[in-house]
C-alpha positions as semicolon CSV with decimal commas, in nm:
position;residue;x (nm);y (nm);z (nm)
1;X;0,479;1,363;-0,860
2;X;0,545;1,316;-1,230
3;X;0,269;1,210;-1,470
4;X;0,390;0,851;-1,507
5;X;0,405;0,800;-1,130
6;X;0,062;0,957;-1,092
7;X;-0,084;0,713;-1,347
8;X;0,077;0,416;-1,170
9;X;-0,046;0,530;-0,829
10;X;-0,397;0,588;-0,961
11;X;-0,406;0,249;-1,132
12;X;-0,282;0,057;-0,826
13;X;-0,472;0,251;-0,558
14;X;-0,774;0,406;-0,724
15;X;-0,879;0,253;-1,053
16;X;-0,900;-0,113;-0,952
17;X;-1,137;-0,297;-0,720
18;X;-0,858;-0,370;-0,471
19;X;-0,729;-0,013;-0,466
20;X;-0,898;0,094;-0,142
21;X;-0,754;-0,209;0,044
22;X;-0,407;-0,139;-0,095
23;X;-0,438;0,222;0,021
24;X;-0,536;0,103;0,370
25;X;-0,229;-0,124;0,376
26;X;-0,001;0,164;0,276
27;X;-0,155;0,384;0,547
28;X;-0,084;0,115;0,808
29;X;0,274;0,070;0,686
30;X;0,341;0,445;0,684
31;X;0,245;0,449;1,053
32;X;0,422;0,125;1,148
33;X;0,604;-0,130;0,931
34;X;0,478;-0,479;1,012
35;X;0,434;-0,837;0,891
36;X;0,135;-0,970;0,696
37;X;-0,024;-1,143;0,994
38;X;-0,026;-0,821;1,194
39;X;-0,170;-0,631;0,896
40;X;-0,446;-0,890;0,853
41;X;-0,543;-0,855;1,221
42;X;-0,537;-0,474;1,216
43;X;-0,738;-0,456;0,893
44;X;-0,973;-0,738;1,002
45;X;-0,926;-0,930;0,677
46;X;-0,801;-1,273;0,579
47;X;-0,424;-1,329;0,565
48;X;-0,453;-1,432;0,197
49;X;-0,617;-1,099;0,116
50;X;-0,324;-0,910;0,266
51;X;-0,078;-1,142;0,091
52;X;-0,240;-1,075;-0,248
53;X;-0,237;-0,697;-0,203
54;X;0,117;-0,688;-0,060
55;X;0,237;-0,882;-0,366
56;X;0,067;-0,629;-0,595
57;X;0,229;-0,342;-0,405
58;X;0,571;-0,508;-0,423
59;X;0,537;-0,561;-0,800
60;X;0,452;-0,194;-0,843
61;X;0,749;-0,097;-0,620
62;X;0,528;0,074;-0,363
63;X;0,618;-0,164;-0,077
64;X;0,940;-0,347;0,015
65;X;0,999;-0,637;0,251
66;X;1,289;-0,702;0,490
67;X;1,369;-1,037;0,644
68;X;1,254;-1,390;0,569
69;X;0,948;-1,606;0,620
70;X;0,682;-1,533;0,879
71;X;0,882;-1,253;1,037
72;X;0,926;-1,059;0,712
73;X;0,844;-0,695;0,777
74;X;0,695;-0,471;0,509
75;X;0,770;-0,102;0,464
76;X;0,647;0,165;0,224
77;X;0,905;0,216;-0,052
78;X;1,122;0,528;-0,053
79;X;0,905;0,661;-0,337
80;X;0,583;0,618;-0,138
81;X;0,739;0,777;0,170
82;X;0,849;1,074;-0,041
83;X;0,514;1,131;-0,216
84;X;0,270;1,001;0,048
85;X;0,105;1,340;0,107
86;X;0,059;1,380;-0,269
87;X;-0,094;1,031;-0,291
88;X;-0,343;1,115;-0,015
89;X;-0,432;1,447;-0,183
90;X;-0,481;1,277;-0,521
91;X;-0,705;1,007;-0,372
92;X;-0,916;1,270;-0,195
93;X;-0,948;1,476;-0,516
94;X;-1,075;1,166;-0,691
95;X;-1,336;1,097;-0,424
96;X;-1,166;0,823;-0,223
97;X;-1,199;0,829;0,156
98;X;-0,847;0,837;0,299
């Protein structure tokens, strides 16, 4: 992963208070793309919490959505799919439980 991407990933997933939750969301989406309601149930958090973090991940181009409305399904972006193992390794090196 290049330096700029590493900085972005660290900022979004490691350096902010919501980073651990965003990492959990990415882990879930890597295993199975799903809608926000399903993510909220699996993560045992409020729908609004998932909505906030999904929006942050979309803005940073780490997650993409397909479809409309309630049934919209979220996927990890092509970038995240390509560098996922590097993301996990970086988070572990920096002391995050992944």
